[in-house]
N, C-alpha and C positions, 0 to 999 in steps of 0.2 A: 200653145204648148201645154198650158195647164190642163186643158181638156184632153189632150193626147196622153198626158201622164196619168190621168185618172182612168181613162178608158182603155189604155194600152195599145192604141193604134191611132194613126192620123185621121183627120176628118175625111170623109168621103172615100174611105179605104176601098170600098167596093167598086169604085170608078177607076178609070185609067189615070195615070199621073197628070196628063194634060187636062183631062176633063175635071179632075179634082182641083187643079189650080184655077181653072176657069170658074168653077162653082164658088170657090172661096172668094175670088176677086169680084164676082158678080152678086153673090147672095150672102156672103159672109160665112162664118163658121157653121158647121152642121149642128143640128140640135143635139142636146145631150141624149145618149142612148137610154140611160136609166136615171132620169132626173130625180126620181123619188128617193134614190140612194145618196143624194148629195145635199149638203146643207144649203139653206137659202142664202147664207152669207157667201159661200163659194160660188153659187150660181150667179148671184148679183155681181160679185167681183169680176168673174169672167165675162159676163154680159157687158159690163161697163168698159172693160179693157179691150173688147173686140167690136166696138161700135164701128160701123163702116165709115162714117164721117170722122176724120181725125180731130176736127174742131169740136166734136161732141164728146170725145174721150176725156175723162177726168185727169187732172194733174196728180202727181204722187201725193201731194197734200190732201187733195180731195179723196183719193183712194184710202188714205189713212182714216179719214172721217167715216167712210163706208165700213171699214173694219172696226171702228171704235177707237177713240183716242187712247193714247197711253203706250207703255212699253210693250204690252202684249201684242197690240196691233202692229207696231214696228217690227217686232220679232217675227210675226207671222208673215208679213210682207217680205222681209229679208229672207226668210226660209223659202218662200215661193220663188223669189228671184234667184237664189243660189241653186235651188233644184233645177230651174230652167237652164242655168249656165252649165251645170254639171251634165245634164242630159244632152246639151248641144255639143259638148266636146267629143 
């Protein structure tokens, strides 16, 4: 969802809906279209959250460490989660 929010369209938009679902399930998310415009922190955060193997995905505590400890990191994570919830409605 974070990638879709940044890029303005869902992954594999150029494909049919069925093929896009298959690609996401088999290959994972599509690469960022313009990675040079994104911070390394954002790219790392999305990459860790979208690992194909659920056992390899970090916990929320580990994600806070990726963002950097402290109130700023918690606020950033909360803002991301709220944005995802608002877009989903």
